[in-house]
N, C-alpha and C positions, 0 to 999 in steps of 0.2 A: 504494500500500500504506500503510495507516494503522497507528497504534499504539494500544494500550489500556493503561491503568495496571495494574500487577501488584504484589502485595506480595512482597517477597523478604527472606529472613532476613538480618539485618545481617552476620553472619559470611560468608555466601555472597557478599553484595555487596562486602564488603571484599576478599575473595579475588579476586573478578572485577576489581575496580579494580587490584589488584596485578598480576594476570595480563595484564590489558588493556594495561598500559604497554608490554609487549614488542612489541605489534602496533599501537600507537597507537590503541587503542580505549578508549572510556569504560567505566565499570563496567557501564552498561546495555547497551552494544554487546557487551561480553564475555559477559554473561548470555545475550543473544540468540544469540551464537555457540555457546555451550555448549548452548543449547536446540536449535539446528539439528542439531548433531552428535548429541545424544541422540535426536532424532526419527529420524535416519537409522539409528541403532543399533536402535531399537525396531521400525522397519520391516523390519529385516534380522536376524531371529533366526539365531543360529549364526555371527555375525560375530565374528572374533577381534580383540579390542581390541589385544592385544599385536602381532599382525601388522600391523594398520593403523598403529599408533603407530610401528612400525619403519620402514615405508615413509615416513611423514611426517617421520621424523627422518633419512631418507637411509640407513638401515641395512638396508633390505629392498627387494626387487624388486616393482614394481607388477604385473608380469606373473605373479608367483608367487601373487598373491591370487586368491581366488574372485570371481565376478562381483559379489556383494553387497558384499564388502569393497572392491572397486574403486570401487563407487558411493559408498561413504562417503568414500574418499580423494578422489574427484573433487569431492564436495560441499565438503570442506575446502579443496581447491585453488581451487575457484571463488570461495570467500569470500576466500581470501588474495589472489587476483588482483584482486578487486573492491576490497579494502582498499588494495592497492598502487597501483592506478590512481587511487583517490580522493585519495591522498596524493602523487601524482606531480606535480612541478612542474619540467619540463625547462628552461623558460626561466630559472628561478632557478639550476638546476645549471649551465647553460651560462654564465650571467653570472658565477657564482662562479669557474668555470674560466677565464674571460677569453677565450672563443672567439667564433666567429661561427656562425650557423646560419640555416637557411632555413625560413620558415613560409609557409603559403598565406593569402592575404587572402580576403575574402568572395566574390570572383569567381573564385577558384582560381589567381590569379597568384602567382608566387613573390616573396617579400619577404625580402631579406637583412637579418638582425639582427646587431648588433654589441654585444658586452659593453662597458660603459663603459671598461674598461682597454685595449681594442684600437682605439679610435677614434683617428685620427691627424690 
């Protein structure tokens, strides 16, 4: 998937940069995120933004939404999961915690890893 240049209003881009900080996104990534959500809403007339926002904020039930609203929620969740996975660094987290963990090597064999603080 490639990208193409686009002109964006300065105020919108500044708002995107500010909002993107919450989810570790650049301004451009936040604009893209908003565009995906907007696309889902336009594809789904009659979708209640209030109900979708309530589910995304944990104040509403997914099963209470209509099918098209659920599709919008799933699109947002998919993007959130992709963002989380892109920023996931378990080795760093385990090292900071000072524990040990197991990883697979290229041939599938288990390799025990030690955080520097646990080596003896």
